[in-house]
N, C-alpha and C positions, 0 to 999 in steps of 0.2 A: 594870122600866126596862131598856132595852137598854144594851149596853156603850157604844154611841155616845153615848147620852144621859148616861151616868154620866161620860163623859170631859169633857162640857161643864161649865163652872163654873156655880154657882148664884149668883143675885143676891139679897143679903140687905139689905133696907131696914129700918134700925133706927129705931124710933119715928117713922115718916113722919107728916107732919102733914096734908097735903091729899090727898083722894082723886084730884083731878085730876093731881097729881104722880105718884101711884102708876100711874095709867093711862098717862101719858106715858112713864114708865120702862118699862112693859110694852111699849109700842109700840117704844121704842128697842131693847129686848132682841130682840124678834121680827124686827126689821129685819135683825139679824145672827145669827139662828139660835139665840138663847138662849131657853129656855122655862120654866125653873124659878125662880120667885120665892118668897122666904120673907120674911114680915113679922114684925117684932118689935114688939109693943105699938103697933099703929097708933093714933094719937091719937083718931080718930073711929070706931074700930071697923072690923070687916070682916064681910061685904062692905060696900063703900061705893058708893052709887049714882052718885057723881061720877066714879068711876074708868072706867066703861065707855065713855062718850062720848069721854073724853080718850085712851083706848087706840086709837081709830080702827080697830077691827077686830082688835086683838090679844087677843081674848077667851080664846083657849086659855091664854094666860099667866095672866090673871086668874082663870079658872075653876079652875086647878090651884094657885093661890097658897095657901100654908099659913101659919098664924099660930102664933107661938111666944111664950112668956112672957118669955124672956130671950135675949140674944144667944148666950150659951154653948150653950143648947139648939138654937138655929138652926144652929149650925156644928159640932155635936157629931160628925157623921159626916164632917167635912171635915178633911183632913190639911194643906191648904195654903190659908191664909186671908190675904187682902190687905185692909188697912184703908185706905180712901180718905180722905185728910185733907191739908190744906195745912200743918198743924203737927204736930210730934211729940208734943205734949201731955205732955211729961215722961217719955215712954217711949222707951227706946233700942232702936231696931229698924233693920234694913236699910231703906233708902229706894230704891224702884224707880219707873220710869215705867210707864204702862199697857203699852207695848210689851214691856218687860222682864218684867213680870208675866205677860202672855199667853204669852210664849215659855217661861217657867218652867212655867206650868200645862200647856202642851201636851206638855212632856216629862216631867211628873211622874206618879208612880203614886199613885192615890188621888184622892178628890174635892177640888175646889177651890172657893173662894168669893170673891166681891167683897163687901166690907162698905161700905155707904153710910149716913151718919148723917142725922139730922133736918135739914130744910131750913134752919132758922134757926141752929142751933148746931153741927151736925156731930157726929161721934162723941165719946163721952166716953172718958176715960182707960181706964176698965174695959173698954170695947169694943175699943179699940186693943190692949190688953194680950193679947187673945185671938189676935191676928194674927201671922202669920209675918213679915210685912213691912208697911211703910207705903207706900202707893201715892199718888204725887202727880204733877203735870204742871208743866213749866215754864210759868209764866203771868205776866201783867203784874203786877208787885208793887204797882202803884197801884190795881189792880182785879182782885182774885183770886177773885171770886165766880162760881161756876158753879151753875146750878140743877141739881136732882136728875137730870132727864132728860139734860141735857148731860153730866154726869159718867158716867152709865150708858152713854151712847152712845159716849163715848171708849173706855171699857174693852171694850164689846162689839165695837166695830169692830176694835180691836187683836186680840181673840181670833179674829175672823172670818178674819184673815189666815192662820190655821192650819187653817181649814176649807176645804171645796171648794165654796163658794158661787159661783153663776154670775154673772158680770158681766152686768147687764141688757141691755146693747147688744151684747155680744160676738157673739151668733148672727146679728145683723143686718148685720155688717160684710162687705162684699164684698171679694174679693181685689184687690190692686193691679193696675192695667193693665200689660200686658206692654210691653217696650221697643218692640216692633213697632207696637203700638197708639199709643204715645206719639209715635213717629217719624212715624206717619201723620198725627196731629193737627198736629204742628209743620210738616210739609211742606205740609199743606192750608192752614194759615194763611199760610205763606211765599208760596204760590202766589197767594193773594188780595192780599197786601200788596205784592208786587213791582210790579205795574202801577200801583199808587197812589204809587210813589216813596218808600215808607216806608224803604227801605234806602239812600237817598241821604244824604250823598255816598258814592260807591263806596268811598272809602278807609276808611269806618267800617262798611261792610256786614257784614264778618265779625264784628266786635265786637258790632254790633247783633243779629245772629242768635244769637250766644252768649248775650247777655243775655236775649233772648226765650225761648230754650230753657231757661235757668235759671228764668225766671218760670213757665213751663208745667210743668216737672218738679218744682218745689218742693212743691206741695200733695200729691203722692202720690195722684193720681186713681185711682179704680177703673175697670174697663172700662166700666161703665154711664155714668159721668160723662164719660169720653172720647167714648163714642158720642153722648152728648147734645150735647157741644160740637161734634163733627163735624157733627151735624144742624143746629146753629145756623149754622155756616160754610157748609154747603151751601145753606141758605135764603138767606143773604146773597149767595152766589155767583149764585144764579138771578135775583136782583133782584126788583122788585115785580111782582105779578101784573097782567096786562092788565085 
């Protein structure tokens, strides 16, 4: 395992019940770059045929998943363990949010792990006792139920903030239009509106022009969008084809 992989936290599913939920958890992990899943006593055994379809392509996570007899064995090589639960379950531990846990993990030396309990009942006291801290999220007190994949994705997303994942649309963004291009668009529109009496009465003309400029500069057009709008105005300027 590379040093980069060892830096990433492992996801430990303790006594998971449904194969579909294991698959969905794997999908959530891979979305944010986590690939090491450990299973403690999965109820329906492992491998589970229901996990693959639910993983929606996150097969590399499922293929490498390892099964352990106890939670203690699953986290034996981890120095920093965070137990996800909405209750302290009689164990006095520091309580952190996913954001705080991810930040601590990113700066820690040694392996880290997120612990997730069974879908129906959550982690037992013995499981939580193994953890360095309890991880929980501010949630609606009248409806505090998260499914397994939701809980995994909250933690994985916070961890991803400390990685160099690429924003999917970042490379597609064009630079903003220059002030010269924007001024050209505004002047073009002004030239078309002037003979139509748009800026009348004359006493309001300056204020109307300022408002129009504000409307056109607010969206932050890129140069391609400005060029497209100029094309629209040029088409209107020419009038209908004979």
